C-alpha positions as CSV (number, residue, x, y, z in Angstrom):
1,M,0.0,0.0,0.0
2,S,2.7,2.5,0.9
3,E,6.2,2.7,-0.3
4,E,9.3,4.1,1.4
5,A,9.4,7.8,0.8
6,G,12.5,9.1,-1.0
7,P,13.8,12.7,-1.4
8,A,11.4,13.4,-4.2
9,D,8.5,12.7,-1.9
10,E,9.5,15.2,0.8
11,V,7.4,18.3,1.3
12,G,9.3,21.3,2.4
13,G,12.3,19.1,3.2
14,A,10.4,17.0,5.7
15,P,8.9,13.6,4.7
16,L,5.7,12.2,6.1
17,V,6.2,9.6,8.8
18,C,4.0,7.5,11.1
19,P,4.3,8.7,14.7
20,G,3.4,5.1,15.8
21,C,5.8,2.9,13.8
22,A,8.1,5.5,12.3
23,R,7.6,4.3,8.7
24,A,8.1,6.9,6.0
25,H,5.2,7.6,3.5
26,P,4.6,9.6,0.3
27,P,2.8,12.9,0.6
28,S,-0.3,11.5,-1.1
29,E,-1.1,9.5,2.0
30,R,-2.8,10.7,5.2
31,F,-2.8,7.6,7.4
32,C,-0.3,4.8,7.9
33,G,-1.2,1.6,6.0
34,D,0.3,-0.6,8.8
35,C,-1.1,0.9,12.0
36,G,-3.7,3.5,10.9
37,M,-2.2,6.5,12.7
38,P,-2.4,9.9,11.0
39,L,0.9,10.9,9.4
40,V,3.0,13.8,10.5
41,Y,6.0,15.6,9.1
42,D,9.4,14.3,10.3
43,M,11.4,17.2,11.4
44,G,14.6,15.2,12.0
45,P,16.5,14.1,15.0
46,D,17.3,17.6,16.3
47,S,13.7,18.6,16.6
48,S,11.8,18.0,19.8
49,H,9.2,15.3,19.4
50,E,8.0,15.9,23.0
51,V,6.5,19.3,22.1
52,T,3.2,18.5,20.4
53,S,0.2,20.8,20.0
54,D,-3.3,20.1,21.3
55,R,-4.4,19.5,17.6
56,Q,-1.6,16.9,17.1
57,R,-2.6,15.0,20.3
58,R,-6.3,15.1,19.3
59,A,-5.5,13.9,15.7
60,R,-3.6,10.9,17.0
61,K,-6.7,9.7,18.8
62,I,-8.9,9.7,15.8
63,K,-9.6,6.4,14.2
64,P,-9.6,6.7,10.3
65,Q,-12.6,4.4,9.9
66,Y,-14.7,7.0,11.7
67,S,-13.7,9.9,9.5
68,E,-15.6,9.2,6.3
69,G,-18.9,10.6,5.0
70,A,-21.1,13.6,5.4
71,L,-21.7,15.1,8.9
72,V,-24.7,13.9,10.8
73,R,-26.1,15.0,14.2
74,V,-25.8,12.5,17.0
75,A,-26.5,14.6,20.0
76,R,-27.8,18.0,21.2
77,A,-26.2,19.7,24.2
78,Q,-27.8,22.4,26.3
79,N,-24.8,24.7,26.2
80,Q,-21.1,25.0,25.1
81,V,-19.7,23.3,28.2
82,E,-21.9,20.2,27.8
83,A,-21.1,20.1,24.1
84,E,-17.4,20.1,24.8
85,F,-17.8,17.3,27.3
86,I,-19.6,15.2,24.7
87,E,-16.9,16.0,22.2
88,G,-14.2,14.8,24.6
89,L,-16.1,11.5,25.2
90,L,-16.3,10.9,21.5
91,L,-12.6,11.7,21.0
92,E,-11.7,9.1,23.7
93,E,-13.5,6.6,21.5
94,G,-11.6,7.8,18.4
95,I,-14.6,9.5,16.8
96,P,-14.0,13.0,15.4
97,S,-16.8,15.6,16.0
98,L,-17.8,19.1,15.3
99,L,-19.9,21.4,17.4
100,R,-22.4,23.8,15.8
101,R,-24.9,26.2,17.4
102,A,-28.4,24.8,17.1
103,P,-30.8,26.7,14.9
104,G,-32.3,29.6,16.9
105,A,-29.5,29.5,19.5
106,D,-27.2,32.0,17.9
107,V,-27.7,35.1,20.1
108,P,-24.5,37.1,19.9
109,D,-24.7,38.4,23.5
110,F,-24.7,34.8,24.9
111,L,-21.9,33.1,22.9
112,A,-21.5,30.1,25.3
113,A,-25.2,29.8,26.0
114,G,-27.7,28.0,23.9
115,A,-28.1,24.6,22.5
116,R,-25.3,23.0,20.4
117,D,-25.6,20.2,17.9
118,V,-22.8,17.5,18.0
119,L,-22.0,16.3,14.5
120,V,-19.9,13.4,13.4
121,P,-19.0,11.8,10.0
122,E,-21.5,9.2,8.8
123,S,-19.0,6.3,9.3
124,G,-18.8,7.1,13.0
125,A,-22.4,7.9,13.7
126,E,-23.4,4.5,15.0
127,A,-20.3,4.2,17.2
128,A,-20.9,7.7,18.5
129,R,-24.5,6.9,19.5
130,E,-23.3,3.8,21.3
131,A,-20.6,5.7,23.1
132,L,-23.1,8.3,24.3
133,E,-25.6,5.7,25.5
134,W,-25.8,5.1,29.2
135,E,-27.9,2.8,31.3
136,R,-30.0,4.4,34.0
137,P,-29.5,2.8,37.4
138,G,-32.5,0.8,38.7
């Protein structure tokens, strides 16, 4: 599936590599064919791999099989804080999500207030609904 990247495959002097197995990949690929991790640019041995942004840490958690298709609503939160909590739960399951203000909840004076829709790609919708399901005690 993927071939070893050579100098012609490097973008801006840095080839794409898998952060999980360290295998080099051509720039046309987004995920490692062996372990499924999102690819990153290799900045060489003198760069600090310990310094990663929040976006990089989040991207490493996303499972590629859940990132295909159109966005569908899987939940509605009462406010921004609740929506971010749901987003975090989904990310722990490897499901990418997007938060959007629900129709009628876009009052500029109250940016964090109002309902939010939680959207996920179609391929992750069933898994997202299962992850958000909980059994009531009793």
